[in-house]
PDB file of N, H, CA, C and O in Angstrom:
ATOM      1  N   MET A   1       0.561  -1.086  -0.060  1.00  0.00           N
ATOM      2  CA  MET A   1       0.343  -0.095   0.157  1.00  0.00           C
ATOM      3  C   MET A   1       0.694   1.427   0.008  1.00  0.00           C
ATOM      4  O   MET A   1       0.290   2.149  -0.904  1.00  0.00           O
ATOM      5  N   GLY A   2       1.579   1.836   1.133  1.00  0.00           N
ATOM      6  H   GLY A   2       1.907   1.250   1.874  1.00  0.00           H
ATOM      7  CA  GLY A   2       1.854   3.091   1.237  1.00  0.00           C
ATOM      8  C   GLY A   2       2.815   2.871   2.276  1.00  0.00           C
ATOM      9  O   GLY A   2       3.343   3.952   2.537  1.00  0.00           O
ATOM     10  N   THR A   3       3.392   1.703   3.169  1.00  0.00           N
ATOM     11  H   THR A   3       2.963   0.825   2.957  1.00  0.00           H
ATOM     12  CA  THR A   3       4.547   1.695   4.060  1.00  0.00           C
ATOM     13  C   THR A   3       5.705   1.569   3.474  1.00  0.00           C
ATOM     14  O   THR A   3       5.670   0.416   3.045  1.00  0.00           O
ATOM     15  N   PHE A   4       7.038   2.174   3.090  1.00  0.00           N
ATOM     16  H   PHE A   4       7.066   3.110   3.439  1.00  0.00           H
ATOM     17  CA  PHE A   4       8.284   1.855   2.794  1.00  0.00           C
ATOM     18  C   PHE A   4       9.051   1.570   4.116  1.00  0.00           C
ATOM     19  O   PHE A   4       8.681   2.271   5.058  1.00  0.00           O
ATOM     20  N   TRP A   5      10.056   0.672   4.376  1.00  0.00           N
ATOM     21  H   TRP A   5      10.356   0.103   3.611  1.00  0.00           H
ATOM     22  CA  TRP A   5      10.711   0.448   5.273  1.00  0.00           C
ATOM     23  C   TRP A   5      11.843   0.150   5.067  1.00  0.00           C
ATOM     24  O   TRP A   5      11.611  -0.297   3.944  1.00  0.00           O
ATOM     25  N   ARG A   6      13.127  -0.026   5.204  1.00  0.00           N
ATOM     26  H   ARG A   6      13.316   0.338   6.116  1.00  0.00           H
ATOM     27  CA  ARG A   6      13.850  -0.807   5.378  1.00  0.00           C
ATOM     28  C   ARG A   6      14.958  -0.882   7.004  1.00  0.00           C
ATOM     29  O   ARG A   6      15.200  -0.137   7.954  1.00  0.00           O
ATOM     30  N   ALA A   7      15.338  -2.199   6.552  1.00  0.00           N
ATOM     31  H   ALA A   7      15.142  -2.803   5.780  1.00  0.00           H
ATOM     32  CA  ALA A   7      16.289  -2.444   7.635  1.00  0.00           C
ATOM     33  C   ALA A   7      17.512  -3.926   7.801  1.00  0.00           C
ATOM     34  O   ALA A   7      17.461  -4.898   7.048  1.00  0.00           O
ATOM     35  N   SER A   8      18.381  -3.794   8.773  1.00  0.00           N
ATOM     36  H   SER A   8      18.422  -3.004   9.385  1.00  0.00           H
ATOM     37  CA  SER A   8      19.462  -4.564   8.434  1.00  0.00           C
ATOM     38  C   SER A   8      19.496  -5.558   9.704  1.00  0.00           C
ATOM     39  O   SER A   8      19.051  -5.111  10.761  1.00  0.00           O
ATOM     40  N   ILE A   9      20.055  -7.038   9.668  1.00  0.00           N
ATOM     41  H   ILE A   9      20.416  -7.401   8.809  1.00  0.00           H
ATOM     42  CA  ILE A   9      20.146  -7.531  10.291  1.00  0.00           C
ATOM     43  C   ILE A   9      21.273  -8.313  10.391  1.00  0.00           C
ATOM     44  O   ILE A   9      21.101  -9.500  10.114  1.00  0.00           O
ATOM     45  N   PRO A  10      22.831  -7.829  10.844  1.00  0.00           N
ATOM     46  CA  PRO A  10      23.649  -9.245  10.350  1.00  0.00           C
ATOM     47  C   PRO A  10      23.571  -9.911  11.084  1.00  0.00           C
ATOM     48  O   PRO A  10      23.058  -9.796  12.198  1.00  0.00           O
ATOM     49  N   GLY A  11      24.280 -11.110  10.399  1.00  0.00           N
ATOM     50  H   GLY A  11      24.696 -11.203   9.494  1.00  0.00           H
ATOM     51  CA  GLY A  11      23.918 -12.483  10.908  1.00  0.00           C
ATOM     52  C   GLY A  11      23.029 -13.163  10.705  1.00  0.00           C
ATOM     53  O   GLY A  11      22.690 -14.031  11.510  1.00  0.00           O
ATOM     54  N   ILE A  12      22.333 -12.917   9.418  1.00  0.00           N
ATOM     55  H   ILE A  12      22.608 -12.212   8.764  1.00  0.00           H
ATOM     56  CA  ILE A  12      21.190 -13.971   9.254  1.00  0.00           C
ATOM     57  C   ILE A  12      21.112 -14.148   7.869  1.00  0.00           C
ATOM     58  O   ILE A  12      21.392 -13.247   7.078  1.00  0.00           O
ATOM     59  N   ASP A  13      20.775 -15.176   7.565  1.00  0.00           N
ATOM     60  H   ASP A  13      20.548 -15.908   8.208  1.00  0.00           H
ATOM     61  CA  ASP A  13      21.579 -15.960   6.105  1.00  0.00           C
ATOM     62  C   ASP A  13      19.958 -15.640   5.480  1.00  0.00           C
ATOM     63  O   ASP A  13      18.942 -15.724   6.171  1.00  0.00           O
ATOM     64  N   ALA A  14      19.989 -15.238   3.940  1.00  0.00           N
ATOM     65  H   ALA A  14      20.814 -15.170   3.378  1.00  0.00           H
ATOM     66  CA  ALA A  14      19.312 -15.261   2.508  1.00  0.00           C
ATOM     67  C   ALA A  14      17.818 -15.535   3.308  1.00  0.00           C
ATOM     68  O   ALA A  14      17.018 -14.853   3.948  1.00  0.00           O
ATOM     69  N   LYS A  15      17.910 -16.549   2.996  1.00  0.00           N
ATOM     70  H   LYS A  15      18.560 -17.104   2.477  1.00  0.00           H
ATOM     71  CA  LYS A  15      16.535 -17.135   3.540  1.00  0.00           C
ATOM     72  C   LYS A  15      15.537 -17.088   4.658  1.00  0.00           C
ATOM     73  O   LYS A  15      14.374 -17.490   4.663  1.00  0.00           O
ATOM     74  N   ARG A  16      16.190 -16.554   5.540  1.00  0.00           N
ATOM     75  H   ARG A  16      17.136 -16.228   5.536  1.00  0.00           H
ATOM     76  CA  ARG A  16      15.570 -15.873   6.968  1.00  0.00           C
ATOM     77  C   ARG A  16      15.053 -14.511   6.659  1.00  0.00           C
ATOM     78  O   ARG A  16      13.927 -14.195   7.043  1.00  0.00           O
ATOM     79  N   SER A  17      16.001 -13.466   5.812  1.00  0.00           N
ATOM     80  H   SER A  17      16.915 -13.723   5.500  1.00  0.00           H
ATOM     81  CA  SER A  17      15.968 -12.194   5.744  1.00  0.00           C
ATOM     82  C   SER A  17      14.503 -12.080   4.682  1.00  0.00           C
ATOM     83  O   SER A  17      13.744 -11.118   4.803  1.00  0.00           O
ATOM     84  N   ALA A  18      14.302 -12.945   3.882  1.00  0.00           N
ATOM     85  H   ALA A  18      14.919 -13.726   3.784  1.00  0.00           H
ATOM     86  CA  ALA A  18      13.447 -13.112   3.224  1.00  0.00           C
ATOM     87  C   ALA A  18      12.047 -13.386   3.840  1.00  0.00           C
ATOM     88  O   ALA A  18      11.104 -12.593   3.850  1.00  0.00           O
ATOM     89  N   GLU A  19      12.064 -14.234   4.186  1.00  0.00           N
ATOM     90  H   GLU A  19      12.829 -14.878   4.178  1.00  0.00           H
ATOM     91  CA  GLU A  19      10.758 -14.613   5.436  1.00  0.00           C
ATOM     92  C   GLU A  19      10.148 -13.497   6.404  1.00  0.00           C
ATOM     93  O   GLU A  19       8.955 -13.205   6.482  1.00  0.00           O
ATOM     94  N   LEU A  20      11.156 -12.955   7.095  1.00  0.00           N
ATOM     95  H   LEU A  20      12.125 -13.192   7.031  1.00  0.00           H
ATOM     96  CA  LEU A  20      11.807 -11.454   8.059  1.00  0.00           C
ATOM     97  C   LEU A  20      10.626 -10.578   7.293  1.00  0.00           C
ATOM     98  O   LEU A  20       9.504 -10.154   7.568  1.00  0.00           O
ATOM     99  N   LYS A  21      11.758 -10.551   5.902  1.00  0.00           N
ATOM    100  H   LYS A  21      12.670 -10.895   5.678  1.00  0.00           H
ATOM    101  CA  LYS A  21      10.969  -9.515   4.903  1.00  0.00           C
ATOM    102  C   LYS A  21       9.273  -9.592   4.747  1.00  0.00           C
ATOM    103  O   LYS A  21       8.438  -8.779   5.144  1.00  0.00           O
ATOM    104  N   GLU A  22       9.094 -10.801   4.063  1.00  0.00           N
ATOM    105  H   GLU A  22       9.772 -11.461   3.741  1.00  0.00           H
ATOM    106  CA  GLU A  22       7.641 -10.921   4.250  1.00  0.00           C
ATOM    107  C   GLU A  22       6.803 -10.716   4.861  1.00  0.00           C
ATOM    108  O   GLU A  22       5.850 -10.026   4.499  1.00  0.00           O
ATOM    109  N   LYS A  23       6.962 -11.460   6.372  1.00  0.00           N
ATOM    110  H   LYS A  23       7.736 -12.021   6.666  1.00  0.00           H
ATOM    111  CA  LYS A  23       6.614 -11.276   7.929  1.00  0.00           C
ATOM    112  C   LYS A  23       5.860  -9.465   7.952  1.00  0.00           C
ATOM    113  O   LYS A  23       4.859  -8.802   8.224  1.00  0.00           O
ATOM    114  N   ILE A  24       7.345  -9.413   7.405  1.00  0.00           N
ATOM    115  H   ILE A  24       8.158  -9.951   7.184  1.00  0.00           H
ATOM    116  CA  ILE A  24       6.996  -7.742   7.797  1.00  0.00           C
ATOM    117  C   ILE A  24       6.379  -6.694   7.166  1.00  0.00           C
ATOM    118  O   ILE A  24       6.009  -5.692   7.779  1.00  0.00           O
ATOM    119  N   GLN A  25       6.196  -6.897   5.616  1.00  0.00           N
ATOM    120  H   GLN A  25       6.497  -7.711   5.118  1.00  0.00           H
ATOM    121  CA  GLN A  25       5.240  -6.517   5.098  1.00  0.00           C
ATOM    122  C   GLN A  25       3.888  -6.431   5.155  1.00  0.00           C
ATOM    123  O   GLN A  25       3.045  -5.536   5.094  1.00  0.00           O
ATOM    124  N   THR A  26       3.924  -8.069   5.339  1.00  0.00           N
ATOM    125  H   THR A  26       4.609  -8.796   5.388  1.00  0.00           H
ATOM    126  CA  THR A  26       2.456  -8.361   5.787  1.00  0.00           C
ATOM    127  C   THR A  26       1.544  -7.639   6.583  1.00  0.00           C
ATOM    128  O   THR A  26       0.403  -7.185   6.495  1.00  0.00           O
ATOM    129  N   GLN A  27       2.453  -7.703   7.381  1.00  0.00           N
ATOM    130  H   GLN A  27       3.380  -8.072   7.453  1.00  0.00           H
ATOM    131  CA  GLN A  27       1.991  -7.118   8.391  1.00  0.00           C
ATOM    132  C   GLN A  27       1.768  -5.328   8.455  1.00  0.00           C
ATOM    133  O   GLN A  27       1.045  -4.617   9.153  1.00  0.00           O
ATOM    134  N   LEU A  28       2.619  -5.077   7.530  1.00  0.00           N
ATOM    135  H   LEU A  28       3.207  -5.654   6.963  1.00  0.00           H
ATOM    136  CA  LEU A  28       2.411  -3.650   7.553  1.00  0.00           C
ATOM    137  C   LEU A  28       1.331  -3.573   6.563  1.00  0.00           C
ATOM    138  O   LEU A  28       0.365  -2.928   6.971  1.00  0.00           O
ATOM    139  N   ASP A  29       1.209  -4.096   5.257  1.00  0.00           N
ATOM    140  H   ASP A  29       1.994  -4.620   4.926  1.00  0.00           H
ATOM    141  CA  ASP A  29      -0.392  -4.112   4.318  1.00  0.00           C
ATOM    142  C   ASP A  29      -1.402  -4.371   4.959  1.00  0.00           C
ATOM    143  O   ASP A  29      -2.407  -3.773   4.574  1.00  0.00           O
ATOM    144  N   ALA A  30      -1.528  -5.080   5.846  1.00  0.00           N
ATOM    145  H   ALA A  30      -0.712  -5.566   6.159  1.00  0.00           H
ATOM    146  CA  ALA A  30      -2.750  -5.350   7.526  1.00  0.00           C
ATOM    147  C   ALA A  30      -2.741  -4.110   7.556  1.00  0.00           C
ATOM    148  O   ALA A  30      -3.513  -3.416   6.895  1.00  0.00           O
ATOM    149  N   ASP A  31      -1.935  -3.709   8.268  1.00  0.00           N
ATOM    150  H   ASP A  31      -1.308  -4.273   8.806  1.00  0.00           H
ATOM    151  CA  ASP A  31      -1.999  -2.540   9.598  1.00  0.00           C
ATOM    152  C   ASP A  31      -2.485  -1.331   8.697  1.00  0.00           C
ATOM    153  O   ASP A  31      -3.171  -0.487   9.274  1.00  0.00           O
ATOM    154  N   ASP A  32      -2.193  -1.130   7.246  1.00  0.00           N
ATOM    155  H   ASP A  32      -1.636  -1.815   6.777  1.00  0.00           H
ATOM    156  CA  ASP A  32      -2.084  -0.020   6.225  1.00  0.00           C
ATOM    157  C   ASP A  32      -3.612  -0.140   5.732  1.00  0.00           C
ATOM    158  O   ASP A  32      -4.108   0.846   5.187  1.00  0.00           O
ATOM    159  N   GLN A  33      -4.493  -1.485   5.927  1.00  0.00           N
ATOM    160  H   GLN A  33      -4.090  -2.286   6.370  1.00  0.00           H
ATOM    161  CA  GLN A  33      -5.729  -1.943   5.549  1.00  0.00           C
ATOM    162  C   GLN A  33      -6.852  -1.118   6.234  1.00  0.00           C
ATOM    163  O   GLN A  33      -7.761  -0.347   5.928  1.00  0.00           O
ATOM    164  N   LEU A  34      -6.224  -1.771   7.469  1.00  0.00           N
ATOM    165  H   LEU A  34      -5.485  -2.397   7.719  1.00  0.00           H
ATOM    166  CA  LEU A  34      -6.835  -1.164   9.010  1.00  0.00           C
ATOM    167  C   LEU A  34      -7.334   0.160   9.554  1.00  0.00           C
ATOM    168  O   LEU A  34      -8.295   0.592  10.190  1.00  0.00           O
ATOM    169  N   LEU A  35      -5.838   0.740   8.807  1.00  0.00           N
ATOM    170  H   LEU A  35      -5.057   0.389   8.290  1.00  0.00           H
ATOM    171  CA  LEU A  35      -5.898   2.223   8.752  1.00  0.00           C
ATOM    172  C   LEU A  35      -7.051   3.065   8.006  1.00  0.00           C
ATOM    173  O   LEU A  35      -7.868   3.921   8.346  1.00  0.00           O
ATOM    174  N   SER A  36      -6.622   2.233   6.534  1.00  0.00           N
ATOM    175  H   SER A  36      -5.958   1.539   6.257  1.00  0.00           H
ATOM    176  CA  SER A  36      -7.295   3.345   5.478  1.00  0.00           C
ATOM    177  C   SER A  36      -8.702   2.491   5.394  1.00  0.00           C
ATOM    178  O   SER A  36      -9.065   2.244   4.244  1.00  0.00           O
ATOM    179  N   THR A  37      -9.469   2.050   6.366  1.00  0.00           N
ATOM    180  H   THR A  37      -9.174   2.250   7.301  1.00  0.00           H
ATOM    181  CA  THR A  37     -10.991   1.639   6.460  1.00  0.00           C
ATOM    182  C   THR A  37     -11.373   2.903   7.885  1.00  0.00           C
ATOM    183  O   THR A  37     -12.353   3.645   7.954  1.00  0.00           O
ATOM    184  N   TYR A  38     -10.231   2.776   8.863  1.00  0.00           N
ATOM    185  H   TYR A  38      -9.435   2.173   8.807  1.00  0.00           H
ATOM    186  CA  TYR A  38     -10.755   3.775   9.745  1.00  0.00           C
ATOM    187  C   TYR A  38     -10.911   4.838   9.333  1.00  0.00           C
ATOM    188  O   TYR A  38     -11.974   5.365   9.661  1.00  0.00           O
ATOM    189  N   LYS A  39     -10.044   5.575   8.522  1.00  0.00           N
ATOM    190  H   LYS A  39      -9.181   5.146   8.256  1.00  0.00           H
ATOM    191  CA  LYS A  39     -10.087   6.797   8.188  1.00  0.00           C
ATOM    192  C   LYS A  39     -11.584   6.964   7.149  1.00  0.00           C
ATOM    193  O   LYS A  39     -12.297   7.949   7.339  1.00  0.00           O
ATOM    194  N   LYS A  40     -11.885   6.157   6.305  1.00  0.00           N
ATOM    195  H   LYS A  40     -11.306   5.356   6.150  1.00  0.00           H
ATOM    196  CA  LYS A  40     -12.766   6.107   5.456  1.00  0.00           C
ATOM    197  C   LYS A  40     -14.128   5.796   6.184  1.00  0.00           C
ATOM    198  O   LYS A  40     -15.068   5.996   5.414  1.00  0.00           O
ATOM    199  N   ARG A  41     -14.564   5.325   7.558  1.00  0.00           N
ATOM    200  H   ARG A  41     -13.801   5.163   8.184  1.00  0.00           H
ATOM    201  CA  ARG A  41     -15.369   5.704   8.513  1.00  0.00           C
ATOM    202  C   ARG A  41     -16.033   6.597   9.218  1.00  0.00           C
ATOM    203  O   ARG A  41     -17.220   6.900   9.335  1.00  0.00           O
ATOM    204  N   PHE A  42     -14.563   7.132   9.875  1.00  0.00           N
ATOM    205  H   PHE A  42     -13.598   6.887   9.780  1.00  0.00           H
ATOM    206  CA  PHE A  42     -14.423   8.620  10.124  1.00  0.00           C
ATOM    207  C   PHE A  42     -14.654   9.712   9.284  1.00  0.00           C
ATOM    208  O   PHE A  42     -15.251  10.781   9.409  1.00  0.00           O
ATOM    209  N   ARG A  43     -14.199   9.315   8.641  1.00  0.00           N
ATOM    210  H   ARG A  43     -13.714   8.446   8.539  1.00  0.00           H
ATOM    211  CA  ARG A  43     -14.908  10.679   7.541  1.00  0.00           C
ATOM    212  C   ARG A  43     -17.110  10.553   7.437  1.00  0.00           C
ATOM    213  O   ARG A  43     -18.028  11.318   7.733  1.00  0.00           O
ATOM    214  N   ALA A  44     -17.006   9.126   6.847  1.00  0.00           N
ATOM    215  H   ALA A  44     -16.260   8.504   6.607  1.00  0.00           H
ATOM    216  CA  ALA A  44     -18.525   9.197   7.043  1.00  0.00           C
ATOM    217  C   ALA A  44     -19.219   9.698   7.964  1.00  0.00           C
ATOM    218  O   ALA A  44     -19.998  10.634   7.782  1.00  0.00           O
ATOM    219  N   ASP A  45     -18.992   9.061   9.200  1.00  0.00           N
ATOM    220  H   ASP A  45     -18.359   8.301   9.348  1.00  0.00           H
ATOM    221  CA  ASP A  45     -19.498   9.919   9.878  1.00  0.00           C
ATOM    222  C   ASP A  45     -19.453  11.293  10.385  1.00  0.00           C
ATOM    223  O   ASP A  45     -20.446  11.840  10.866  1.00  0.00           O
ATOM    224  N   ALA A  46     -18.434  11.791  10.292  1.00  0.00           N
ATOM    225  H   ALA A  46     -17.627  11.347   9.901  1.00  0.00           H
ATOM    226  CA  ALA A  46     -18.690  13.234   9.888  1.00  0.00           C
ATOM    227  C   ALA A  46     -19.291  14.458   9.285  1.00  0.00           C
ATOM    228  O   ALA A  46     -19.349  15.650   9.588  1.00  0.00           O
ATOM    229  N   LEU A  47     -19.681  13.763   8.393  1.00  0.00           N
ATOM    230  H   LEU A  47     -19.633  12.795   8.147  1.00  0.00           H
ATOM    231  CA  LEU A  47     -20.951  14.085   7.284  1.00  0.00           C
ATOM    232  C   LEU A  47     -22.238  13.827   7.781  1.00  0.00           C
ATOM    233  O   LEU A  47     -23.225  14.022   7.071  1.00  0.00           O
TER     234      LEU A  47
END
């Protein structure tokens, strides 16, 4: 959606790094979706 991030964790292999990136991005996407839904409802309630 709209969250961009970057992190470095020394000492982990490429496979584990990819797994962590996928999990983090999935959570950020879910958080973005919840926030987007909240904003839409908040605006609708204000009208």
